[in-house]
GUDREN-12889 format. One line per 5 residues: for each residue z, x, y of C-alpha. Coordinates in Angstrom, 3 decimals. Each point is the difference from the previous one (the first is absolute). Layout:
N
Z/X/Y | ... .
***
This chain:
218
131.413/191.317/-8.293 | 1.348/-3.304/1.268 | -1.287/-1.573/3.207 | 3.551/-0.662/1.229 | 0.143/0.707/3.733 .
-3.703/0.814/0.160 | -1.416/-0.097/3.528 | -3.535/0.413/1.334 | 1.024/3.381/1.399 | 1.126/1.188/-3.429 .
-3.288/-1.267/-1.414 | -1.924/2.193/2.420 | 2.114/3.002/-0.968 | -0.753/-0.626/-3.655 | -3.735/-0.294/0.593 .
0.045/3.234/1.968 | 1.174/1.908/-3.089 | -2.268/-1.782/-2.492 | 2.163/-2.848/-1.318 | -0.942/-3.679/-0.095 .
1.882/-3.116/-1.173 | -0.931/-2.718/-2.468 | 1.838/-2.842/-1.701 | -0.381/-0.654/-3.713 | -1.078/-3.555/0.854 .
0.277/-2.537/2.791 | 3.318/-1.335/-1.319 | 1.666/3.417/-0.259 | 2.312/0.552/2.973 | 0.071/3.799/-0.321 .
-2.631/2.546/0.933 | -0.835/3.150/-1.889 | -1.419/3.138/1.604 | -3.050/1.755/-1.388 | -1.309/3.541/0.376 .
-2.918/0.242/-2.450 | -1.524/3.244/-1.186 | -2.968/0.095/0.175 | -0.475/-1.978/3.191 | -2.911/-2.291/0.766 .
-1.917/0.640/3.224 | -3.308/-1.132/1.439 | -1.616/2.939/1.857 | -1.269/-1.518/3.224 | -3.018/2.202/0.629 .
-1.056/-0.202/-3.663 | 0.256/-3.792/-0.172 | -2.790/-1.506/-2.152 | -1.492/-3.277/1.197 | -1.961/-1.771/-2.777 .
-3.433/-1.133/1.216 | 0.499/-3.664/-0.818 | 3.363/-0.061/1.761 | -1.524/1.795/2.984 | -2.493/-2.849/0.365 .
2.827/-2.525/-0.193 | 2.107/1.821/2.603 | -2.896/0.279/2.443 | -1.187/-3.578/-0.576 | 2.781/-1.521/2.078 .
1.011/-2.288/-2.867 | 3.648/0.580/0.879 | 1.787/-0.058/3.332 | 2.227/3.092/-0.188 | 3.030/0.468/2.247 .
3.147/2.130/0.071 | 3.619/-1.032/0.566 | -0.893/-3.619/0.711 | 2.155/-1.502/-2.777 | 2.065/2.644/-1.764 .
2.424/-2.453/-1.687 | -2.880/-2.031/-1.457 | -1.585/3.133/-1.458 | 3.285/0.965/-1.626 | 0.322/-3.487/-1.452 .
-3.567/0.204/-1.293 | 0.790/3.305/-1.701 | 3.162/-1.479/-1.525 | -1.690/-3.122/-1.382 | -0.766/-0.018/-3.742 .
-3.660/0.524/-0.879 | -2.009/0.272/-3.231 | 0.939/3.288/-1.606 | 2.959/0.378/2.361 | 2.442/-2.721/-0.947 .
3.008/2.104/1.047 | 0.526/1.580/3.411 | 2.267/2.806/1.186 | 0.279/-1.539/3.481 | 3.390/-1.693/0.194 .
1.766/-1.525/3.011 | 1.544/3.358/0.978 | -3.382/1.752/-0.031 | -1.397/-2.821/2.116 | 2.865/0.251/2.514 .
-0.199/3.764/0.343 | -3.762/0.215/0.403 | -0.105/-2.822/2.531 | 2.659/1.920/1.951 | -2.131/3.157/-0.196 .
-2.941/-2.024/1.273 | 2.039/-1.212/2.972 | 0.906/3.639/0.700 | -3.686/0.989/-0.010 | -0.023/1.941/-3.287 .
-1.324/-2.496/-2.554 | -3.515/-1.376/0.380 | -2.263/-2.545/-1.622 | -3.750/-0.406/-0.310 | -1.116/-3.625/-0.354 .
-3.258/-1.442/-1.321 | -0.870/-3.571/0.919 | -2.798/-2.422/-0.744 | -0.373/-3.061/2.212 | 3.408/0.764/1.478 .
1.748/0.075/-3.387 | 1.838/3.123/-1.174 | -1.702/0.975/-3.270 | 1.110/3.589/-0.493 | 1.640/3.030/1.504 .
2.332/2.927/-0.403 | 3.032/1.555/1.638 | 1.754/3.338/0.214 | 2.058/2.355/2.143 | -1.295/2.483/2.578 .
2.172/3.012/0.756 | -1.511/2.772/2.098 | -3.319/0.815/-1.655 | 0.891/-1.529/-3.370 | -0.738/-3.538/-1.133 .
1.859/-1.298/-3.038 | -2.004/-2.775/-1.626 | 2.269/-2.609/-1.563 | -1.911/-2.978/-1.368 | -3.152/-2.073/0.374 .
-1.167/-3.446/-1.041 | -3.228/-1.950/-0.247 | -0.680/-3.709/-0.332 | -3.779/0.390/0.072 | -2.251/2.722/-1.362 .
0.093/3.315/1.907 | 2.512/-1.086/2.676 | 2.576/2.688/-0.805 | -2.728/2.631/-0.436 | -1.405/-0.785/3.446 .
3.522/0.317/1.424 | 0.298/3.422/-1.636 | -3.290/1.198/1.490 | 1.104/-1.111/3.460 | 3.365/1.708/-0.459 .
-1.691/3.273/-0.962 | -2.340/-0.254/2.995 | 2.974/-0.439/2.342 | 1.955/2.844/-1.569 | -2.969/2.337/0.250 .
-0.634/-0.903/3.630 | 3.709/0.443/0.793 | 0.271/3.462/-1.545 | 2.290/-0.788/-2.928 | 0.552/2.723/-2.603 .
1.327/-2.003/-2.952 | -0.684/-3.367/-1.627 | 2.676/-0.298/-2.683 | -0.764/-2.441/-2.841 | 3.214/0.789/-1.947 .
-1.644/-0.060/-3.436 | -3.547/0.706/-1.076 | -1.974/-2.894/-1.497 | -3.474/-0.485/-1.425 | -0.697/-2.390/2.879 .
0.795/2.654/2.622 | -1.888/2.702/-1.881 | -3.166/-1.934/0.790 | 0.685/0.641/3.695 | 0.811/3.680/-0.452 .
3.690/-0.378/-0.752 | 1.625/2.930/-1.815 | 3.379/1.085/-1.301 | 1.475/3.271/1.261 | 3.206/1.887/-0.857 .
3.010/-1.370/1.858 | 0.743/3.428/1.483 | -3.486/0.171/1.516 | 0.357/-3.538/1.331 | 3.332/0.759/1.650 .
-1.320/3.153/1.665 | -2.746/-2.029/1.667 | 2.367/-2.899/0.676 | 2.437/2.221/1.891 | -2.768/1.026/2.396 .
-1.306/-3.544/0.346 | 3.270/-1.745/0.821 | 0.747/2.472/2.781 | -3.218/-0.863/1.808 | 0.173/-2.408/2.951 .
-0.429/-3.575/-1.181 | -3.723/-0.351/-0.672 | -0.357/-3.757/-0.545 | -2.376/-1.682/2.448 | -0.924/-3.673/0.052 .
-2.549/-0.112/2.814 | -3.209/1.167/-1.643 | -3.054/-2.067/0.814 | -2.119/-1.616/-2.723 | -2.772/2.413/0.943 .
2.256/3.045/-0.534 | 1.142/-1.301/-3.370 | -3.536/-0.788/-1.159 | -1.216/3.441/1.043 | 2.817/1.648/-1.975 .
-0.655/-2.151/-3.065 | -3.661/1.013/0.087 | 1.019/3.670/-0.248 | 1.970/-0.509/-3.245 | -1.314/1.525/-3.208 .
-1.874/-2.513/-2.061 | 0.758/-0.380/-3.689 | -1.523/-1.993/-2.810 .
***
């Protein structure tokens, strides 16, 4: 499907029924829509927090914030990196997601060291569903710490779904699974009709307490 005439509102409608857009590469002007079967999800209450990463998260090595610099996080995700020389984030994706952020639907989690942005992630929140889009890391563990903080916020906010689009070995380590698309869409329909769950005002103490309750893995 072409992106001709695509608006942020149409994007939200697509997400609500299980579709998401990607470009073949950063130079490609068109977007294609995806509806994978099976679908990757990260069950929030079954999230696995590896012990070493737990120590890193709780050490305060990173200053973690939300929605402080959404465009910079998108640019970080779009930048080439070892093992990811090509990106699916083109100028149209950037425009649309920044518009969704301005509307209060797209959110970023930022990790900084000494004031410098070194990692993060972004996605879309719709009702009780969060659609994870991309993450990046310029130093070891930065994107993983952002993920842990995202999960803590989603759990505290009462989200039902953390969509990861596809399953990967990396996400499996955190409890990520693939489920049939039909099962995903049944849960998604309930989630997107919930009142908007996203909250940005949790205290560091609330987040730390939630992180400490997460299942520990190897």
